[in-house]
C-alpha angles and dihedrals in degrees: 000000000000115000132205088243090068089072135071120213121223125188125215136183097187126062101211098073092053105026094107092046092051091049092048093052092043090052090054097041094048098034094125092051102043091101090065116089096235093049098038114123095246091053092048095047090050090053092044093052092047092047091046090062095046121103117280097009111177135165140189119202129190118222132189119235089264091055101258114145111234104165144018140188125183137178146172135214113251131196130207094272095050118126088235090074094038092060094056119098120234097031110257120252115270086237086075099039105039093082131039113281136190116249109204099211102178140003123175138162128189114248099256090055097047117111090023098100092256094122092049091047091052092045093050094044091051092052092044088063090063118074101164106056122084098198140034120209131191139173121225134186101241089211094057109120089356088294096315094115093055091046089052090055090047089054087055090057102266120140131194117257099172144300135291139188106196094188139005089256093051123095116240105275133205111239111217136183142184137171117266 
């Protein structure tokens, strides 16, 4: 069994050095969904490039001892007027939006490293880098893993605050939040 200790986490604040690694892991993690427009590689790389130029972009990647990327998590800092908040129905409480927050945009782990604690380690390391935000928000497909992914986030303290559909190709997502 693969363990979380077989990976090393590395933090980044610029996309260019890790762009190819993020895309490689995404391609593996989402392999069964790449035929769908929202999950297709061109759609993901467009989002990744846009997110990589947004304020406060940060990422944590997990690497095997031989240097292979096996997981990634990345986020941005969002303000009250950010489109992230504007796409959530009902509108989020001003308690969440009145101060900068972390928007966890993506988190993915290759199959052999799932259920090893790697995703939680990356998540926690990514949040540990941020000392100014009070909340972290994410959006999850409630159908992912037959609901297991959303339940995992709930076990990490996230709670639902509404729904969002970031693009016409996107499924309806559950918007979630928790204190940092």
